[in-house]
C-alpha positions as CSV (number, residue, x, y, z in Angstrom):
1,M,0.0,0.0,0.0
2,N,1.6,3.3,-1.1
3,I,1.4,6.6,0.8
4,F,-1.2,7.9,-1.7
5,T,-3.7,5.2,-0.8
6,K,-3.0,5.6,2.9
7,Q,-3.4,9.4,2.7
8,L,-6.5,9.6,0.6
9,P,-9.1,8.2,3.1
10,R,-7.8,10.5,5.8
11,L,-8.0,13.5,3.5
12,M,-11.5,12.7,2.4
13,K,-12.6,12.3,6.0
14,G,-11.0,15.7,6.8
15,C,-12.7,17.3,3.9
16,K,-16.1,15.9,5.1
17,A,-15.4,17.6,8.4
18,N,-14.7,20.8,6.4
19,K,-11.1,21.1,7.5
20,R,-9.3,23.6,5.4
21,S,-5.9,21.8,5.7
22,A,-7.4,18.6,4.4
23,Q,-9.1,20.5,1.5
24,E,-5.8,22.1,0.6
25,A,-3.9,18.8,0.8
26,L,-6.5,17.0,-1.4
27,Y,-6.4,19.9,-4.0
28,K,-2.6,19.7,-4.1
29,L,-2.7,15.9,-4.4
30,F,-4.8,16.0,-7.5
31,Y,-3.8,19.4,-8.9
32,T,-1.3,18.3,-11.6
33,D,-3.4,15.4,-13.0
34,M,-6.7,17.4,-13.0
35,L,-5.1,20.5,-14.5
36,R,-3.7,18.4,-17.3
37,L,-7.2,17.0,-17.8
38,C,-8.6,20.5,-18.0
39,Y,-5.9,21.5,-20.5
40,R,-7.1,18.7,-22.8
41,Y,-10.7,20.0,-22.8
42,L,-10.3,23.8,-22.9
43,K,-8.7,26.2,-25.2
44,S,-6.9,28.6,-22.8
45,D,-4.9,28.2,-19.7
46,E,-7.3,30.6,-17.9
47,L,-10.3,28.5,-18.8
48,A,-8.5,25.3,-17.7
49,Q,-7.6,26.9,-14.3
50,E,-11.2,28.2,-13.9
51,A,-12.6,24.7,-14.6
52,L,-10.1,23.2,-12.1
53,N,-11.1,25.6,-9.4
54,S,-14.8,25.4,-10.1
55,G,-14.6,21.6,-10.2
56,F,-12.8,21.4,-6.8
57,L,-15.4,23.8,-5.3
58,K,-18.0,21.3,-6.5
59,V,-16.0,18.5,-5.0
60,F,-15.8,20.2,-1.6
61,Q,-19.5,21.2,-1.7
62,N,-20.6,17.6,-2.5
63,I,-18.0,15.6,-0.6
64,N,-20.6,14.4,1.9
65,D,-22.4,12.7,-0.9
66,F,-19.4,10.6,-1.8
67,D,-19.5,7.0,-0.4
68,E,-16.1,5.4,-0.3
69,R,-17.7,1.9,-0.3
70,K,-19.1,2.6,-3.8
71,G,-16.1,3.9,-5.6
72,D,-12.7,5.5,-5.8
73,P,-12.3,9.1,-4.7
74,G,-9.9,9.8,-7.6
75,A,-12.5,8.6,-10.2
76,W,-15.2,10.6,-8.5
77,I,-13.1,13.8,-8.5
78,R,-12.1,13.2,-12.1
79,T,-15.8,12.8,-13.1
80,I,-16.6,16.1,-11.5
81,I,-13.7,17.9,-13.2
82,V,-14.6,16.4,-16.6
83,R,-18.2,17.5,-16.2
84,T,-17.1,21.0,-15.2
85,C,-14.9,21.2,-18.3
86,I,-17.8,20.1,-20.4
87,D,-20.1,22.7,-18.9
88,L,-17.5,25.5,-19.4
89,G,-16.5,24.2,-22.8
90,R,-20.1,24.1,-24.0
91,K,-20.4,27.8,-23.2
92,E,-17.3,28.5,-25.4
93,A,-17.9,26.0,-28.2
94,R,-19.9,26.4,-31.3
95,F,-21.4,23.1,-32.3
96,I,-22.3,22.6,-36.0
97,E,-25.6,20.8,-36.0
98,V,-25.7,17.9,-38.4
99,E,-28.8,15.8,-39.1
100,S,-27.0,12.8,-40.4
101,I,-23.6,12.0,-41.8
102,E,-22.6,9.2,-44.0
103,D,-19.3,7.7,-44.8
104,V,-17.8,8.8,-41.5
105,S,-14.6,6.8,-41.1
106,E,-14.1,5.1,-37.7
107,E,-10.7,3.7,-38.5
108,A,-7.5,4.8,-36.8
109,F,-6.5,8.2,-38.0
110,I,-2.8,8.0,-37.1
111,A,-0.6,5.0,-37.0
112,P,-0.1,3.8,-33.4
113,S,3.7,3.5,-34.1
114,V,3.8,7.2,-34.8
115,L,1.8,8.1,-31.7
116,E,4.2,6.1,-29.5
117,K,7.0,8.4,-30.6
118,L,5.3,11.7,-30.0
119,Y,5.6,13.6,-26.8
120,V,2.5,14.2,-24.7
121,E,3.1,18.0,-25.1
122,D,2.9,17.6,-28.9
123,L,-0.4,15.8,-28.6
124,L,-1.8,18.2,-26.1
125,R,-0.8,21.2,-28.3
126,V,-2.5,19.8,-31.4
127,I,-5.6,18.7,-29.6
128,R,-5.9,22.2,-28.1
129,A,-5.6,23.6,-31.7
130,L,-8.9,22.0,-32.6
131,P,-12.0,24.2,-32.6
132,A,-13.5,24.1,-29.0
133,A,-16.6,21.9,-29.9
134,T,-14.5,19.4,-31.9
135,Q,-11.9,19.3,-29.2
136,I,-14.5,18.4,-26.5
137,V,-16.1,15.7,-28.6
138,F,-12.7,14.2,-29.5
139,N,-11.7,14.1,-25.8
140,L,-14.9,12.6,-24.6
141,Y,-14.9,9.9,-27.3
142,V,-11.3,9.0,-27.8
143,I,-9.8,9.7,-24.4
144,E,-12.6,9.3,-22.0
145,G,-14.4,6.5,-23.9
146,Y,-17.8,8.0,-24.0
147,S,-20.2,6.7,-26.7
148,H,-21.8,9.1,-29.2
149,H,-25.1,8.7,-27.3
150,E,-23.5,9.7,-24.0
151,I,-21.8,12.7,-25.6
152,S,-25.0,13.8,-27.2
153,E,-26.7,13.7,-23.8
154,H,-23.9,15.6,-22.0
155,L,-23.5,18.3,-24.7
156,H,-27.2,18.5,-25.7
157,I,-26.3,17.8,-29.4
158,S,-27.5,15.0,-31.7
159,E,-25.5,11.8,-32.1
160,S,-24.8,12.7,-35.7
161,T,-23.4,16.0,-34.6
162,S,-21.1,14.2,-32.2
163,R,-20.0,11.8,-35.0
164,W,-19.3,14.8,-37.4
165,H,-17.2,16.6,-34.8
166,L,-15.2,13.3,-34.2
167,S,-14.6,12.9,-37.9
168,E,-13.6,16.5,-38.2
169,A,-11.2,16.2,-35.3
170,K,-9.5,13.2,-37.0
171,K,-9.2,15.1,-40.3
172,Q,-7.8,18.2,-38.6
173,L,-5.4,16.2,-36.4
174,R,-4.0,14.4,-39.4
175,V,-3.1,17.8,-40.9
176,L,-1.8,19.2,-37.6
177,L,0.3,16.2,-36.9
178,E,1.7,15.8,-40.4
179,P,4.8,18.0,-39.8
180,I,5.5,16.3,-36.4
181,M,5.0,12.8,-38.0
182,S,7.4,13.6,-40.8
183,E,10.0,14.6,-38.2
184,V,9.4,11.5,-36.2
185,N,9.7,9.3,-39.3
186,Q,13.0,10.9,-40.4
187,P,16.0,8.6,-39.7
188,T,18.4,10.0,-37.2
189,E,22.1,10.4,-38.1
190,K,22.9,7.2,-36.2
191,Q,20.4,5.3,-38.3
192,N,21.8,6.8,-41.5
193,K,25.4,5.8,-40.6
194,A,24.2,2.3,-39.8
195,T,22.7,1.7,-43.2
């Protein structure tokens, strides 16, 4: 059992007792991971920070509703932060309503071997370059594993609109990642000398 798993129940109990030191410690414990999550969903650093702080406010306001026998506190906090990002992102995003789309490709849009060579910062940068609505749908579908039906319910859009934004994200990411992929696929000097 690591220190994290020992510390978390104590912090949750302290937060339920409204102890500021426990709230601060819980915030610091999840800060980096949750801020990174917010960066994936929102266009600006300011919006990401706003979502993080609003999300943690919701965590502390609803901490007494959390039942540790029913789930992991980290997953519960993550869910609240994701939903806060969705709410804030929905205000910023412009969804293009689509009645139905045909010929939407569901295949992998970038070879997994290329993705393995990219840095997380590169991926985050190109995901954040997507239009806000497309970025949110991409994150929910590809990273969080939501279905188009779930996305449509969360974002109050049709399933075909969700599919269109996912397809658009894949197209745009191909274009945005093309320069990075060509750099990754270039043989290094060492490889050139070996051949």
